[in-house]
Backbone bond lengths (Angstrom), bond angles and torsions (degrees), N, CA, C in turn:
res aa  C-N    CA-C-N  psi(-1)  N-CA   C-N-CA  omega(-1)  CA-C   N-CA-C  phi
1 M - - - 1.442 - - 1.516 109.62 -
2 T 1.315 117.25 131.31 1.462 122.37 -180.00 1.511 108.38 -105.55
3 P 1.344 118.01 169.14 1.445 120.33 -178.99 1.538 114.60 -56.38
4 H 1.310 117.11 -26.90 1.473 119.86 -178.97 1.516 114.58 -99.39
5 S 1.304 118.67 -5.20 1.464 119.42 -178.34 1.518 107.95 -64.26
6 P 1.351 116.30 154.48 1.467 119.59 -174.92 1.500 115.27 -57.09
7 E 1.302 118.43 -21.56 1.476 120.27 -178.87 1.530 112.73 -87.69
8 A 1.322 117.39 -7.13 1.444 120.18 178.01 1.498 108.68 -76.21
9 G 1.310 116.47 163.32 1.462 120.66 176.86 1.519 112.21 78.29
10 N 1.308 115.84 -132.88 1.457 120.82 -171.73 1.531 114.19 -84.09
11 G 1.331 117.18 -5.73 1.467 118.57 175.19 1.497 114.74 83.46
12 T 1.333 117.89 -5.24 1.463 118.37 -178.19 1.523 113.24 -86.15
13 A 1.307 117.44 -21.11 1.489 120.40 -175.83 1.511 109.93 -60.05
14 S 1.320 120.13 -45.84 1.460 120.92 -176.63 1.528 111.79 -67.33
15 N 1.303 116.57 -27.36 1.452 120.95 179.01 1.532 112.20 -73.87
16 Q 1.318 117.57 -30.60 1.442 121.27 -173.08 1.542 112.06 -110.21
17 L 1.291 118.99 -9.66 1.460 122.88 -175.10 1.539 109.67 -70.48
18 A 1.313 115.00 114.85 1.464 120.26 177.89 1.517 112.78 -107.69
19 T 1.347 115.53 -27.84 1.435 121.17 -177.77 1.541 108.57 -128.15
20 L 1.308 113.04 139.30 1.482 119.53 179.77 1.521 108.01 -120.52
21 R 1.312 115.57 132.22 1.454 121.40 175.24 1.521 107.88 -85.95
22 V 1.332 118.59 127.84 1.456 122.40 -177.79 1.510 108.43 -122.87
23 T 1.348 114.32 122.44 1.455 121.74 -176.83 1.553 110.02 -109.82
24 P 1.327 118.06 127.75 1.431 120.68 177.02 1.538 112.40 -74.97
25 V 1.329 116.88 139.74 1.460 122.65 176.51 1.513 108.12 -133.25
26 R 1.327 116.63 134.42 1.474 120.34 -177.71 1.526 109.30 -85.49
27 C 1.342 116.39 131.60 1.441 123.08 176.56 1.521 109.78 -71.70
28 A 1.331 118.20 135.13 1.450 121.66 -179.44 1.538 112.61 -88.73
29 D 1.316 117.35 -17.85 1.472 121.24 -178.88 1.515 111.89 -70.50
30 E 1.299 116.86 149.30 1.468 121.63 172.79 1.506 106.72 -132.25
31 P 1.304 120.25 144.27 1.462 122.71 -4.43 1.529 110.52 -73.24
32 S 1.319 113.64 155.33 1.467 119.48 175.28 1.517 107.54 -138.30
33 F 1.347 114.89 163.87 1.460 121.86 -173.97 1.524 108.97 -133.85
34 E 1.365 115.89 138.04 1.457 119.95 175.82 1.557 109.36 -58.42
35 L 1.307 115.10 153.45 1.469 119.57 179.76 1.512 112.58 -58.26
36 T 1.319 117.16 -25.34 1.451 120.94 -177.81 1.551 112.24 -92.04
37 H 1.303 117.83 0.44 1.476 122.84 179.12 1.530 109.37 -73.15
38 P 1.326 117.47 144.73 1.496 120.16 177.90 1.523 114.30 -56.76
39 Y 1.350 119.33 -21.97 1.451 122.44 177.67 1.527 110.70 -55.71
40 V 1.329 116.16 -39.90 1.451 120.67 -177.49 1.547 110.69 -61.43
41 E 1.300 116.08 -45.25 1.449 120.75 179.98 1.530 111.12 -71.59
42 L 1.296 117.41 -48.07 1.474 121.34 -171.87 1.530 114.08 -75.64
43 V 1.323 117.91 -32.56 1.446 121.83 -177.79 1.544 111.40 -103.45
44 Y 1.328 116.51 -57.68 1.461 118.08 -179.36 1.508 112.72 -67.01
45 G 1.345 116.15 -24.98 1.472 120.45 -178.68 1.529 112.30 -55.48
46 S 1.308 116.91 -38.33 1.480 119.29 -179.40 1.525 111.58 -76.49
47 I 1.312 117.10 -12.35 1.454 121.18 178.95 1.534 111.63 -95.31
48 V 1.328 116.92 -45.42 1.454 120.90 -174.47 1.538 115.33 -104.65
49 G 1.322 116.20 -15.40 1.448 120.70 177.99 1.524 112.73 92.82
50 P 1.334 115.68 163.36 1.472 119.36 -173.07 1.526 115.28 -65.62
51 A 1.303 118.04 -36.33 1.480 118.67 -178.88 1.507 111.50 -67.60
52 A 1.320 117.39 -38.52 1.489 121.25 178.37 1.555 109.18 -66.58
53 V 1.318 115.68 -40.30 1.489 118.67 177.30 1.515 109.17 -61.32
54 Q 1.320 116.91 -44.31 1.469 121.25 178.17 1.502 111.87 -58.12
55 V 1.331 117.57 -44.14 1.467 122.30 -179.99 1.517 108.98 -62.82
56 A 1.341 117.39 -49.19 1.458 120.77 -178.55 1.515 112.92 -62.44
57 R 1.323 117.79 -46.35 1.458 121.12 -178.78 1.541 111.36 -65.81
58 H 1.334 115.96 -40.90 1.477 119.20 179.98 1.527 109.87 -64.35
59 L 1.333 117.60 -43.96 1.452 119.67 177.22 1.515 111.02 -65.37
60 G 1.366 117.00 -36.10 1.440 120.31 176.42 1.507 111.35 -60.02
61 H 1.305 118.84 -42.74 1.460 121.97 177.55 1.544 111.44 -64.84
62 R 1.311 116.10 -40.98 1.478 119.43 -178.65 1.526 111.64 -69.48
63 L 1.334 116.18 -32.18 1.461 119.92 -178.38 1.528 113.52 -85.74
64 A 1.328 117.32 -12.87 1.472 122.46 -173.77 1.529 111.46 -55.59
65 D 1.277 118.89 -39.26 1.475 121.31 -176.38 1.521 112.52 -102.21
66 E 1.303 117.02 10.75 1.466 119.96 -177.91 1.551 108.93 -106.37
67 T 1.304 114.75 152.89 1.447 120.44 177.30 1.547 111.49 -105.56
68 G 1.285 116.59 -10.16 1.448 119.48 -178.59 1.510 110.92 -146.20
69 P 1.329 117.46 -160.90 1.472 122.00 -176.14 1.529 112.04 -64.32
70 I 1.330 114.13 156.22 1.443 121.14 173.88 1.543 108.35 -123.98
71 E 1.319 115.10 160.08 1.459 120.99 176.59 1.535 106.30 -105.04
72 V 1.320 116.82 131.09 1.460 122.10 -177.49 1.509 109.14 -118.40
73 N 1.324 116.64 119.50 1.488 121.25 173.73 1.511 104.54 -76.27
74 L 1.323 116.53 113.25 1.471 121.12 -171.27 1.534 114.27 -67.23
75 A 1.294 118.15 -38.20 1.464 119.60 179.83 1.531 109.28 -67.36
76 A 1.330 118.39 -43.72 1.454 122.56 178.59 1.526 110.85 -65.49
77 F 1.328 115.48 -41.17 1.471 121.51 178.72 1.522 111.05 -58.63
78 A 1.332 115.71 -50.79 1.467 120.71 179.09 1.537 110.31 -59.83
79 Q 1.304 115.59 -41.63 1.477 118.94 179.31 1.520 110.88 -66.27
80 D 1.333 118.31 -41.04 1.475 121.73 177.55 1.528 112.06 -57.30
81 L 1.360 114.77 -35.11 1.467 120.35 -177.89 1.526 112.26 -87.68
82 G 1.304 117.29 -5.29 1.472 119.75 -177.57 1.503 113.27 77.11
83 L 1.334 116.73 20.99 1.462 121.48 178.63 1.504 109.05 -95.91
84 R 1.320 116.58 126.19 1.451 120.31 178.80 1.509 109.06 -60.66
85 S 1.308 116.09 138.57 1.446 122.16 -178.55 1.519 111.12 -152.76
86 S 1.281 114.79 145.14 1.455 119.30 171.79 1.503 106.93 -84.67
87 S 1.327 119.48 131.59 1.450 120.32 -176.63 1.529 111.80 -65.54
88 D 1.324 118.53 -25.38 1.440 118.99 179.35 1.544 111.97 -94.15
89 K 1.346 118.25 -9.22 1.460 120.00 177.14 1.564 108.75 -141.69
90 P 1.356 117.21 63.38 1.457 119.01 -177.47 1.529 113.42 -64.09
91 L 1.320 117.77 -21.56 1.461 121.46 178.55 1.535 110.39 -117.87
92 G 1.320 115.76 27.14 1.491 117.98 177.31 1.519 109.80 -62.93
93 K 1.299 116.55 158.31 1.483 120.38 -170.92 1.529 112.21 -63.20
94 R 1.330 120.12 -15.67 1.464 121.09 177.96 1.508 112.00 -103.65
95 S 1.313 120.09 3.45 1.460 120.30 -176.34 1.523 112.70 -77.23
96 H 1.318 116.34 148.76 1.447 120.82 179.04 1.522 111.89 -64.53
97 L 1.313 117.32 -36.10 1.458 121.80 177.90 1.535 109.99 -63.31
98 R 1.312 115.85 -44.34 1.468 121.05 178.86 1.522 111.15 -58.95
99 H 1.326 117.15 -45.33 1.464 121.13 -179.86 1.530 111.08 -64.56
100 A 1.314 115.97 -38.90 1.478 119.41 178.83 1.535 110.80 -64.91
101 I 1.318 116.87 -43.46 1.479 119.74 176.69 1.489 111.94 -64.72
102 D 1.344 116.75 -38.10 1.484 120.68 177.39 1.544 110.00 -59.09
103 R 1.338 116.34 -43.35 1.482 118.98 -179.43 1.508 110.87 -66.56
104 L 1.340 118.29 -36.35 1.457 119.94 176.60 1.525 110.20 -67.72
105 E 1.313 117.09 -36.11 1.448 119.99 178.30 1.543 111.20 -67.63
106 H 1.298 116.69 -37.34 1.476 121.15 178.86 1.520 111.53 -61.73
107 T 1.334 117.85 -31.53 1.456 121.56 -179.60 1.549 110.12 -97.26
108 H 1.302 118.73 9.03 1.480 124.84 175.63 1.510 113.17 66.93
109 I 1.317 117.04 23.41 1.493 120.16 175.12 1.522 107.61 -79.29
110 V 1.317 117.05 -35.93 1.487 120.78 175.58 1.510 108.56 -123.14
111 Q 1.338 113.46 161.41 1.452 120.87 177.13 1.528 108.04 -148.30
112 W 1.321 115.19 131.79 1.482 120.34 176.26 1.507 107.67 -71.84
113 L 1.350 117.31 127.45 1.459 121.96 174.30 1.521 110.06 -97.47
114 S 1.315 115.80 -28.50 1.475 124.51 172.86 1.512 105.70 -158.60
115 N 1.314 116.48 -178.70 1.486 117.24 -176.80 1.547 112.37 -75.78
116 T 1.330 117.29 -2.87 1.470 120.72 175.86 1.527 113.59 -127.62
117 H 1.361 115.75 10.54 1.429 120.89 -171.94 1.517 109.67 -137.79
118 L 1.351 116.59 123.44 1.445 122.95 -177.87 1.510 109.77 -120.57
119 A 1.353 117.71 135.17 1.463 121.08 172.55 1.515 106.52 -100.42
120 I 1.338 117.22 140.59 1.450 121.57 178.79 1.533 108.54 -132.63
121 Q 1.323 115.48 134.33 1.453 119.30 175.97 1.521 109.45 -70.20
122 T 1.315 116.32 131.48 1.471 119.80 179.44 1.525 109.93 -79.67
123 H 1.313 116.75 -17.50 1.487 124.43 176.03 1.509 106.45 -131.45
124 V 1.318 116.85 139.35 1.480 120.47 177.13 1.503 108.13 -108.71
125 P 1.321 115.71 144.76 1.486 118.83 178.44 1.506 111.26 -73.37
126 A 1.310 114.76 153.78 1.469 118.95 170.90 1.528 106.38 -63.20
127 V 1.337 115.90 143.78 1.448 119.40 -176.95 1.529 109.23 -69.55
128 A 1.303 115.45 155.94 1.464 122.27 -179.39 1.518 111.88 -71.29
129 D 1.333 116.10 156.98 1.469 120.34 -179.48 1.527 113.07 -56.03
130 A 1.333 115.54 -37.85 1.478 118.79 179.17 1.543 110.70 -62.33
131 T 1.334 116.82 -35.37 1.473 120.98 178.95 1.529 109.63 -74.33
132 V 1.341 118.12 -39.41 1.436 120.96 178.01 1.538 110.98 -56.82
133 A 1.299 116.24 -40.33 1.458 121.11 -178.63 1.547 112.09 -61.05
134 R 1.341 116.91 -25.50 1.466 121.37 -179.48 1.508 114.35 -98.00
135 L 1.346 116.97 -1.09 1.476 120.79 -179.55 1.492 110.99 -76.04
136 P 1.338 117.29 154.46 1.474 118.95 168.20 1.526 109.64 -59.54
137 E 1.312 116.79 155.88 1.445 121.91 -173.75 1.538 111.84 -54.53
138 A 1.317 118.34 -46.39 1.447 121.47 -178.04 1.529 112.12 -62.10
139 A 1.334 117.68 -38.67 1.458 120.48 178.24 1.514 111.02 -70.33
140 A 1.318 117.33 -39.54 1.491 120.45 176.86 1.514 110.69 -63.09
141 Q 1.322 117.06 -40.50 1.473 120.56 178.66 1.520 109.97 -64.97
142 A 1.326 117.48 -40.69 1.469 120.44 178.48 1.521 109.74 -64.57
143 H 1.319 117.96 -40.85 1.460 121.23 177.51 1.537 110.01 -57.83
144 H 1.315 115.52 -50.29 1.474 120.45 -178.71 1.525 110.82 -62.01
145 R 1.296 118.07 -37.78 1.445 122.71 179.95 1.534 111.56 -65.04
146 F 1.340 116.30 -42.76 1.427 120.30 -176.03 1.534 113.05 -80.56
147 V 1.319 115.20 -34.89 1.464 120.33 -176.88 1.524 112.29 -88.14
148 G 1.311 114.29 -28.06 1.471 118.38 -173.24 1.534 105.69 92.26
149 Y 1.291 116.00 138.82 1.450 118.45 -175.15 1.521 110.15 -132.98
150 S 1.298 114.39 125.98 1.465 118.19 171.00 1.514 107.21 -128.75
151 P 1.350 118.72 120.19 1.439 121.37 -177.02 1.534 110.08 -54.21
152 G 1.308 113.61 140.64 1.474 120.20 -179.75 1.497 113.87 85.64
153 A 1.317 119.53 -18.16 1.466 122.23 177.00 1.518 108.55 -74.77
154 S 1.265 117.17 141.82 1.476 120.21 -176.84 1.517 108.98 -122.28
155 R 1.306 114.63 141.31 1.460 123.07 174.70 1.493 108.94 -121.17
156 R 1.192 125.25 114.94 1.486 129.34 -178.49 1.482 110.07 54.01
């Protein structure tokens, strides 16, 4: 939880938050991959889990044709993704959507700008070599396939 996440402060924001403003931000790191690229599912999936991948990819699709922020109805969004949600607390601390966003925040794919405003990278960086070493074999192979692999070469 960060200072701007819905659960920070007085605790009422997550109980009443129905709509979330989502702003796209471009990743400066290279190589990077669009949220809808298979890299996100095959590599980041083993780090953040399937629900977080679903959230990222769905937002990536919604932001693809936009030039600025979008408004996301949280109860409808959770329902679209098949994530159980309470209609009056779609981002409650026990909600599946909340946990998925928390995992994306942990990997710096999203960042809370305020308790009703989330920034999301439209492209995610390739994971660092140290992270690749801890990935399951299939995810590491996918990383090498998408990034290109030359033994002895180092990335971060």
